[in-house]
C-alpha positions as CSV (number, residue, x, y, z in Angstrom):
1,G,-72.0,-55.5,-92.8
2,K,-69.2,-55.3,-90.3
3,M,-67.9,-52.1,-90.7
4,A,-71.7,-50.5,-90.5
5,A,-71.9,-52.2,-87.3
6,W,-68.5,-50.5,-86.2
7,M,-70.2,-47.6,-86.8
8,L,-73.0,-47.7,-85.4
9,L,-71.3,-49.2,-82.0
10,A,-68.8,-45.9,-81.9
11,L,-71.9,-43.5,-82.6
12,V,-74.3,-44.8,-79.8
13,G,-72.5,-43.1,-77.1
14,A,-72.3,-39.7,-79.3
15,V,-76.3,-39.5,-79.7
16,H,-76.3,-39.2,-75.4
17,G,-73.0,-36.9,-75.5
18,A,-71.8,-40.2,-73.5
19,N,-68.4,-40.0,-75.4
20,L,-64.4,-39.3,-73.5
21,L,-61.8,-38.8,-75.5
22,V,-57.9,-40.2,-75.0
23,L,-54.9,-38.6,-76.8
24,N,-51.3,-39.0,-76.0
25,D,-48.1,-39.6,-77.7
26,L,-48.7,-37.7,-80.4
27,H,-45.3,-36.2,-80.5
28,Y,-45.5,-33.7,-83.5
29,I,-41.9,-32.5,-85.2
30,P,-42.5,-29.5,-87.7
31,W,-39.5,-31.1,-89.8
32,Y,-41.0,-34.1,-90.9
33,N,-39.9,-34.8,-94.6
34,A,-41.6,-37.4,-96.6
35,S,-38.6,-37.4,-99.0
36,L,-36.5,-38.9,-96.0
37,S,-36.7,-42.4,-95.0
38,P,-37.1,-43.8,-91.4
39,V,-33.6,-44.9,-91.2
40,C,-33.3,-41.1,-90.1
41,K,-36.5,-40.5,-88.5
42,C,-37.9,-38.7,-91.4
43,T,-35.6,-35.8,-90.0
44,S,-33.1,-33.4,-92.0
45,F,-30.8,-33.2,-89.6
46,L,-30.1,-36.5,-88.9
47,A,-30.1,-37.1,-92.9
48,K,-27.9,-39.7,-94.8
49,S,-27.4,-40.4,-98.2
50,S,-28.6,-43.3,-97.3
51,C,-32.2,-41.7,-96.3
52,E,-33.1,-40.3,-99.3
53,Q,-36.1,-42.0,-101.0
54,T,-38.8,-41.8,-103.4
55,P,-42.0,-40.7,-101.2
56,P,-43.7,-44.2,-100.5
57,A,-47.8,-44.0,-100.5
58,N,-49.2,-42.3,-97.3
59,S,-45.3,-40.7,-96.6
60,N,-46.9,-37.3,-96.6
61,L,-49.4,-38.5,-94.1
62,A,-47.2,-40.5,-92.0
63,Q,-44.7,-43.2,-91.6
64,M,-43.7,-46.1,-89.4
65,N,-40.6,-45.0,-87.0
66,C,-41.1,-41.9,-87.5
67,D,-42.8,-39.0,-85.3
68,S,-46.0,-37.2,-86.7
69,S,-46.6,-35.0,-89.1
70,A,-48.5,-32.0,-89.3
71,A,-50.7,-34.0,-91.5
72,L,-50.9,-36.6,-89.5
73,I,-52.4,-34.4,-86.2
74,E,-54.3,-32.7,-88.1
75,A,-56.1,-35.9,-89.6
76,A,-56.1,-37.9,-86.4
77,M,-58.0,-35.0,-84.6
78,A,-60.6,-34.6,-87.8
79,A,-60.8,-38.4,-87.7
80,A,-61.7,-38.3,-84.0
81,A,-64.0,-35.6,-83.8
82,T,-66.0,-37.8,-86.4
83,L,-65.5,-41.0,-84.8
84,C,-65.5,-39.9,-81.1
85,P,-67.9,-36.3,-81.3
86,T,-69.3,-34.0,-78.6
87,P,-67.3,-35.9,-75.9
88,R,-67.7,-34.7,-72.7
89,G,-64.2,-33.9,-72.2
90,I,-60.8,-34.5,-73.5
91,I,-57.6,-36.2,-72.4
92,V,-54.4,-35.7,-73.3
93,L,-51.4,-37.4,-71.6
94,G,-48.5,-36.1,-72.4
95,D,-45.9,-36.1,-75.5
96,S,-47.5,-33.4,-77.7
97,T,-43.3,-32.5,-78.8
98,G,-41.9,-34.7,-80.7
99,H,-38.2,-36.8,-80.3
100,G,-34.6,-35.3,-80.9
101,L,-34.3,-32.0,-79.6
102,E,-30.6,-32.9,-78.7
103,Q,-30.1,-33.6,-81.8
104,W,-31.6,-30.2,-83.2
105,I,-29.7,-28.0,-81.0
106,D,-26.0,-30.5,-82.1
107,A,-27.5,-29.9,-85.7
108,M,-26.7,-25.9,-85.6
109,P,-23.6,-24.8,-83.5
110,G,-25.5,-22.2,-81.2
111,R,-28.2,-23.0,-80.4
112,T,-29.4,-22.7,-77.1
113,V,-31.2,-24.4,-74.0
114,A,-34.0,-21.4,-74.5
115,Q,-34.0,-22.5,-78.1
116,A,-35.1,-25.8,-77.9
117,Q,-37.8,-24.6,-75.0
118,D,-38.8,-22.2,-77.8
119,Q,-39.6,-25.3,-79.9
120,M,-41.4,-27.1,-78.0
121,V,-43.6,-24.4,-77.0
122,E,-44.3,-24.2,-81.1
123,M,-45.3,-28.1,-81.4
124,V,-47.3,-27.8,-77.5
125,T,-49.2,-24.9,-78.8
126,F,-49.6,-26.4,-82.4
127,V,-51.3,-29.7,-81.0
128,A,-53.5,-27.9,-78.6
129,D,-54.2,-25.6,-81.6
130,A,-55.0,-28.8,-83.9
131,I,-57.4,-30.1,-80.6
132,G,-58.8,-27.0,-80.1
133,G,-59.9,-26.5,-83.8
134,A,-61.6,-30.0,-83.9
135,F,-63.3,-29.7,-80.4
136,P,-64.0,-26.4,-80.2
137,G,-65.5,-25.2,-76.3
138,T,-64.8,-29.4,-75.3
139,P,-62.7,-29.4,-71.6
140,T,-59.3,-30.7,-72.4
141,Y,-57.1,-31.8,-69.7
142,Y,-53.2,-31.5,-70.0
143,S,-50.5,-33.7,-68.7
144,L,-47.1,-33.1,-69.8
145,G,-44.6,-36.1,-70.9
146,N,-40.9,-36.8,-70.7
147,D,-40.7,-35.2,-74.5
148,D,-42.6,-32.7,-73.4
149,A,-39.0,-31.1,-71.4
150,Y,-35.7,-30.5,-72.6
151,P,-33.9,-32.6,-71.8
152,D,-35.7,-35.2,-71.9
153,Y,-37.2,-36.8,-69.0
154,G,-36.3,-33.4,-67.5
155,V,-38.0,-31.0,-65.2
156,L,-39.4,-27.8,-65.8
157,N,-38.2,-24.3,-64.8
158,A,-41.2,-21.9,-64.0
159,T,-40.9,-19.6,-67.1
160,Y,-41.3,-22.6,-69.3
161,L,-44.4,-24.4,-67.6
162,A,-46.3,-20.7,-67.8
163,R,-45.8,-20.7,-71.1
164,I,-46.9,-24.2,-71.3
165,A,-50.0,-23.0,-69.1
166,A,-51.2,-20.3,-71.1
167,A,-50.7,-22.5,-74.4
168,W,-53.1,-25.1,-72.7
169,N,-55.4,-22.3,-71.1
170,M,-54.8,-24.0,-67.5
171,S,-56.1,-20.3,-65.7
172,R,-59.8,-21.9,-66.5
173,F,-59.3,-24.1,-63.7
174,G,-58.9,-21.7,-61.1
175,A,-55.6,-20.3,-59.6
176,G,-55.1,-23.5,-57.5
177,A,-54.4,-25.8,-60.3
178,L,-52.6,-23.2,-62.2
179,A,-50.3,-22.6,-59.6
180,S,-49.6,-26.0,-58.9
181,F,-48.8,-26.7,-62.5
182,Q,-46.2,-23.4,-62.6
183,Q,-44.7,-24.7,-59.4
184,G,-44.1,-28.5,-60.4
185,G,-46.4,-29.2,-63.9
186,Y,-49.2,-30.9,-61.5
187,Y,-52.7,-30.0,-60.8
188,R,-56.4,-30.8,-59.7
189,V,-59.2,-30.1,-61.5
190,D,-62.6,-30.5,-59.6
191,G,-66.5,-30.8,-60.8
192,V,-65.2,-32.7,-63.9
193,G,-68.8,-34.3,-65.9
194,A,-70.1,-34.7,-62.3
195,A,-69.9,-32.5,-59.3
196,N,-68.4,-35.6,-57.0
197,L,-65.4,-36.3,-59.5
198,S,-61.9,-34.8,-59.8
199,L,-58.6,-35.3,-61.7
200,L,-55.5,-35.5,-60.0
201,V,-52.8,-35.0,-62.9
202,L,-49.3,-35.8,-62.0
203,F,-46.2,-34.9,-63.6
204,T,-43.9,-37.8,-63.7
205,N,-40.6,-37.3,-65.2
206,S,-38.8,-36.9,-62.1
207,F,-40.0,-40.4,-61.2
208,S,-38.1,-41.8,-63.7
209,P,-34.6,-43.1,-63.3
210,R,-33.7,-41.5,-66.5
211,S,-34.7,-38.5,-65.0
212,P,-31.2,-36.1,-65.1
213,L,-32.6,-35.0,-61.2
214,S,-32.8,-38.5,-60.1
215,A,-29.0,-39.0,-61.0
216,A,-28.7,-35.7,-59.1
217,T,-30.7,-36.5,-56.1
218,D,-32.2,-39.0,-54.3
219,P,-35.6,-39.7,-55.1
220,C,-36.5,-41.5,-52.1
221,S,-35.8,-38.6,-49.9
222,L,-38.6,-37.2,-47.9
223,T,-37.7,-33.8,-50.1
224,S,-37.4,-34.9,-53.2
225,M,-39.9,-33.5,-55.9
226,P,-41.5,-36.6,-57.1
227,M,-42.0,-37.8,-54.0
228,Q,-43.4,-34.0,-52.8
229,I,-45.8,-35.2,-55.8
230,L,-46.6,-38.7,-54.4
231,Q,-47.3,-36.4,-50.7
232,W,-49.3,-34.0,-52.6
233,M,-51.4,-36.6,-54.3
234,S,-52.3,-38.3,-50.9
235,A,-53.2,-35.2,-49.4
236,Q,-56.0,-34.5,-52.4
237,L,-57.3,-37.8,-52.2
238,A,-57.5,-37.7,-48.4
239,S,-59.8,-34.1,-49.2
240,I,-61.6,-35.7,-51.8
241,A,-62.4,-38.8,-49.7
242,A,-63.6,-36.7,-47.1
243,A,-65.7,-35.3,-49.3
244,N,-67.1,-38.2,-50.4
245,G,-66.0,-37.7,-53.9
246,T,-64.1,-40.0,-56.3
247,A,-60.8,-39.2,-58.0
248,W,-59.3,-40.2,-61.4
249,I,-55.3,-40.6,-61.3
250,L,-53.8,-39.2,-64.5
251,G,-50.3,-39.0,-66.0
252,H,-47.5,-39.7,-68.6
253,M,-45.3,-42.5,-67.7
254,P,-47.1,-45.1,-65.4
255,P,-45.8,-47.3,-62.4
256,G,-45.5,-50.6,-63.4
257,V,-43.2,-52.5,-66.1
258,T,-43.0,-51.0,-69.6
259,A,-44.3,-53.5,-72.2
260,F,-42.1,-51.6,-74.5
261,S,-38.6,-52.7,-73.2
262,M,-40.1,-55.2,-69.8
263,A,-38.0,-52.2,-67.9
264,I,-39.0,-50.1,-64.9
265,D,-40.1,-45.8,-65.5
266,W,-40.6,-45.2,-62.0
267,E,-38.0,-45.3,-59.3
268,T,-38.8,-48.8,-57.0
269,C,-39.4,-46.7,-54.2
270,L,-41.6,-44.1,-56.0
271,T,-43.8,-47.1,-57.4
272,E,-44.3,-48.7,-53.6
273,Y,-45.2,-45.3,-52.1
274,Y,-47.8,-45.4,-55.3
275,L,-49.0,-48.3,-53.9
276,Q,-49.5,-47.7,-50.3
277,I,-51.3,-45.1,-50.9
278,L,-53.2,-47.4,-53.5
279,G,-54.0,-49.3,-50.6
280,Q,-55.3,-46.8,-48.4
281,Y,-57.7,-45.1,-50.8
282,A,-59.1,-47.5,-53.1
283,H,-62.6,-46.5,-52.2
284,V,-61.7,-43.1,-53.8
285,I,-59.8,-44.3,-56.9
286,G,-61.9,-44.8,-60.0
287,E,-59.5,-44.4,-63.1
288,Q,-55.9,-44.1,-63.0
289,L,-54.9,-43.3,-66.9
290,F,-51.4,-43.6,-68.0
291,A,-49.4,-43.3,-71.6
292,H,-46.0,-43.6,-72.5
293,E,-45.6,-47.0,-73.9
294,H,-47.3,-46.6,-77.1
295,R,-49.7,-49.4,-77.2
296,S,-52.9,-50.5,-75.6
297,T,-52.0,-52.4,-71.9
298,L,-52.7,-52.8,-68.5
299,H,-51.1,-52.7,-65.3
300,G,-51.8,-54.0,-61.6
301,V,-54.8,-56.2,-62.7
302,R,-54.3,-58.7,-60.0
303,Y,-53.4,-56.2,-57.3
304,T,-54.5,-57.5,-54.1
305,S,-54.1,-56.6,-50.9
306,G,-55.8,-57.9,-47.3
307,S,-55.5,-54.3,-45.6
308,L,-57.6,-53.0,-48.7
309,P,-61.3,-52.3,-47.3
310,S,-62.3,-52.6,-50.6
311,G,-60.5,-53.5,-53.7
312,L,-59.5,-51.1,-56.8
313,R,-62.2,-50.3,-59.2
314,S,-59.6,-50.7,-61.9
315,P,-56.3,-51.3,-63.3
316,V,-53.9,-49.0,-64.5
317,R,-54.9,-48.4,-68.3
318,V,-52.2,-47.8,-70.9
319,H,-53.4,-46.1,-74.1
320,P,-52.1,-46.4,-78.2
321,A,-50.2,-43.3,-79.7
322,I,-51.0,-41.4,-82.2
323,S,-46.8,-41.3,-83.4
324,P,-46.0,-44.2,-85.2
325,V,-42.1,-43.7,-84.3
326,Y,-42.4,-47.1,-82.2
327,T,-43.4,-49.7,-85.0
328,N,-47.0,-49.2,-84.0
329,N,-50.4,-47.9,-86.4
330,P,-51.2,-44.2,-85.1
331,S,-54.4,-44.3,-82.9
332,F,-56.8,-43.2,-80.3
333,R,-59.3,-44.3,-77.5
334,C,-62.8,-42.8,-77.0
335,Y,-64.3,-44.2,-73.8
336,S,-68.0,-44.8,-73.7
337,V,-69.4,-43.4,-70.5
338,D,-72.5,-42.4,-68.3
339,D,-73.3,-39.6,-66.6
340,S,-70.9,-39.6,-63.7
341,L,-68.4,-40.3,-66.2
342,T,-68.1,-44.2,-65.6
343,I,-66.5,-46.4,-68.1
344,N,-68.6,-49.2,-69.8
345,D,-66.4,-49.6,-72.7
346,Y,-64.5,-48.1,-75.2
347,V,-63.1,-48.7,-78.6
348,D,-59.8,-48.2,-80.0
349,Y,-59.5,-46.0,-83.2
350,Y,-56.2,-47.1,-85.8
351,L,-54.6,-45.5,-89.0
352,P,-52.9,-48.5,-91.2
353,L,-50.4,-46.9,-92.6
354,N,-49.9,-49.8,-95.5
355,V,-53.7,-49.1,-97.2
356,T,-54.2,-46.9,-99.8
357,P,-56.1,-44.3,-98.9
358,P,-55.2,-44.1,-95.6
359,A,-58.1,-43.6,-92.8
360,F,-58.6,-44.5,-89.1
361,I,-60.8,-47.1,-88.6
362,P,-62.0,-49.2,-85.6
363,L,-59.4,-51.2,-84.0
364,F,-61.3,-53.4,-81.6
365,S,-64.2,-52.6,-78.4
366,S,-63.4,-54.1,-75.0
367,A,-66.7,-55.7,-74.8
368,N,-67.8,-56.2,-78.4
369,T,-63.9,-58.6,-79.5
370,Y,-62.2,-61.5,-78.0
371,F,-62.5,-59.4,-74.8
372,N,-66.1,-60.4,-73.8
373,V,-66.1,-59.0,-70.6
374,P,-69.3,-57.5,-69.1
375,D,-67.6,-53.7,-67.6
376,Q,-64.2,-52.2,-67.3
377,S,-63.8,-53.3,-63.8
378,R,-60.4,-54.6,-62.3
379,P,-62.5,-57.8,-61.8
380,S,-63.7,-58.0,-65.1
381,M,-59.9,-57.4,-66.5
382,N,-59.0,-60.1,-64.1
383,T,-61.1,-62.7,-66.2
384,L,-59.2,-61.4,-69.4
385,L,-56.1,-62.3,-68.0
386,D,-56.8,-65.0,-67.0
387,R,-58.3,-65.8,-70.8
388,L,-54.8,-64.6,-72.1
389,Y,-52.8,-67.2,-69.7
390,A,-55.1,-69.8,-71.0
391,S,-54.1,-69.5,-74.8
392,V,-51.0,-68.2,-76.8
393,A,-53.1,-67.2,-80.0
394,L,-55.1,-65.4,-78.0
395,T,-52.3,-63.3,-76.2
396,N,-50.6,-63.0,-79.8
397,N,-54.2,-61.5,-80.9
398,F,-53.9,-59.0,-77.8
399,L,-50.7,-57.9,-78.3
400,D,-50.8,-57.5,-82.0
401,Q,-54.2,-55.2,-81.6
402,S,-52.4,-53.3,-79.1
403,V,-50.3,-51.4,-81.7
404,G,-52.9,-51.5,-84.2
405,F,-51.3,-54.5,-86.2
406,A,-48.0,-53.2,-86.3
407,R,-46.0,-56.0,-84.4
408,R,-43.3,-57.4,-86.6
409,A,-42.9,-61.1,-84.7
410,A,-45.3,-63.6,-82.8
411,C,-44.0,-63.9,-79.0
412,D,-42.4,-66.6,-78.0
413,A,-43.0,-68.3,-74.5
414,D,-40.9,-66.0,-72.7
415,C,-42.2,-62.7,-74.1
416,I,-45.8,-64.1,-73.4
417,R,-44.9,-64.5,-70.0
418,G,-43.4,-61.0,-69.6
419,H,-46.6,-59.5,-70.9
420,L,-48.5,-61.0,-69.0
421,C,-47.1,-60.4,-65.9
422,A,-46.6,-56.5,-66.4
423,I,-50.2,-56.7,-66.9
424,A,-50.8,-58.4,-63.9
425,G,-48.7,-56.8,-61.6
426,I,-47.0,-53.2,-60.8
427,S,-44.0,-53.8,-58.7
428,W,-40.8,-54.6,-59.5
429,A,-39.7,-57.3,-57.0
430,A,-43.4,-59.1,-58.3
431,F,-42.8,-59.2,-61.5
432,Q,-39.1,-60.7,-61.6
433,L,-40.9,-63.3,-59.4
434,C,-43.2,-63.9,-61.9
435,T,-41.4,-64.1,-64.8
436,A,-39.3,-66.3,-62.6
437,P,-39.0,-70.2,-64.1
438,A,-41.6,-72.1,-62.2
439,S,-40.6,-75.1,-60.4
440,P,-41.6,-78.4,-62.0
441,S,-44.6,-78.7,-59.1
442,S,-45.9,-74.9,-60.0
443,T,-47.9,-74.1,-62.8
444,P,-47.5,-70.2,-64.8
445,N,-50.8,-69.2,-62.9
446,T,-49.0,-70.4,-59.4
447,A,-46.0,-68.7,-59.9
448,L,-48.2,-65.8,-60.9
449,A,-50.0,-65.7,-57.9
450,V,-47.2,-65.9,-55.6
451,G,-45.1,-63.0,-57.3
452,L,-47.9,-60.7,-57.2
453,A,-49.0,-61.3,-53.2
454,I,-45.7,-61.1,-52.2
455,G,-44.2,-58.7,-54.7
456,L,-47.3,-56.0,-54.9
457,G,-48.3,-55.0,-50.9
458,V,-46.5,-52.2,-49.0
459,P,-47.1,-52.5,-45.2
460,A,-48.6,-49.8,-43.9
461,I,-46.0,-48.1,-42.0
462,A,-45.0,-44.7,-41.1
463,L,-43.3,-43.4,-43.7
464,G,-40.4,-42.0,-42.5
465,A,-39.3,-45.3,-41.0
466,W,-40.4,-47.0,-44.6
467,L,-38.3,-45.2,-46.6
468,V,-35.5,-45.6,-44.3
469,W,-35.9,-49.5,-45.0
470,R,-36.4,-48.9,-49.1
471,R,-33.0,-46.4,-48.7
472,R,-31.9,-49.3,-51.4
473,R,-32.9,-48.1,-54.9
474,A,-33.4,-51.0,-57.4
475,S,-32.7,-49.4,-60.7
476,P,-33.2,-52.3,-63.3
477,L,-33.6,-49.7,-66.3
478,T,-31.0,-51.6,-68.2
479,T,-32.3,-55.1,-67.5
480,P,-34.6,-55.9,-71.0
481,L,-35.4,-59.2,-69.4
482,L,-37.9,-60.0,-71.9
483,R,-38.5,-58.0,-75.3
484,A,-41.8,-57.8,-77.9
């Protein structure tokens, strides 16, 4: 009964070909070993005597707190082909490669960075071939993640980018997209699904305080790599606006405070410039799709600004992961879309690793579970946030489902506040004010509203003057305010 209804829900969109598949954080490792436990990440070069084990049930496929085996990648693609059939397109939001390249190099003296890049190309190619094999001929749009680089969060040279472009068949998007990807890992694709929809795919590694580039140069400088990428994005949005088009912004690491560590993944000045661009082109931006957090969540639900002629249509959507390395059951998302690729609903599917035999099953539908929202617009997500704020039980249910029921403990009041403030806003200033203890005369919703009003808007001033004002680079990377 209930499962049959879920399967019918999943297949209704397929009758009209109105699906869009999103995959991310696949983290394939060719060295996965089921005889080794999560103590050493199921990896031989991290193995200790205490790591050896009798392989438990389902371990040939996957183990919690390890990256993805070849069997898991292939099982996920087979399940996606059944549960999200004939998609209009596939969006892959980064991190095809697994963790541990640094340790892989260290495990054998004499290994080089070039060999690490060879290994990454092998992993990227394996994942691309698995996707292509399950969905032959389906348009697929890839973005680079932090683990698709060596070192982690690094920027990539033109030779490596050319090899990745070949693995992803980037030439099909035209000379302009291929050239910008090979130059800096970012690109634009026009005519996606509908003639007036464009994808702007960002390469966000240099945005992070963890990036080696961020440590060596000033990311707030007009000439920095991340600032140049955002200026490119702004110019593309201006072009799309002039053509009365719509843009989706795609990338790996999202702006905002990550639910994984309650820290930022973008330098503060870059987040604020991004928000300034969003304010200027809110009427052009249809979706913002990101990954990296290994869970399903949102950012920027309550973003408002008096300078916006019309509000942003959608919040930042963060997607669940295939790899179970961070205590999450493997998951992927299937969107239901109309002819113009407007998102109507979505279903997240997950693989409960503690169930035998293992199989991907529906986790939730945005419209047909506790969400109970009429559409995927930002106002509807705002309504959802109100419901979460009103119910601790509902919020814990939301957080349980965000990782496929793999959480180890429920959230206390501070933890819940942190998660909801991360959903509500984007900027670090808003998050700090939102999570600050409320005064006796204010309610949590009051603190939330004040925090967002102060912390999210960026004055529409000249970029040069604004950058001088923002020269201080607050990067609260090591401040774990609240943890799930």
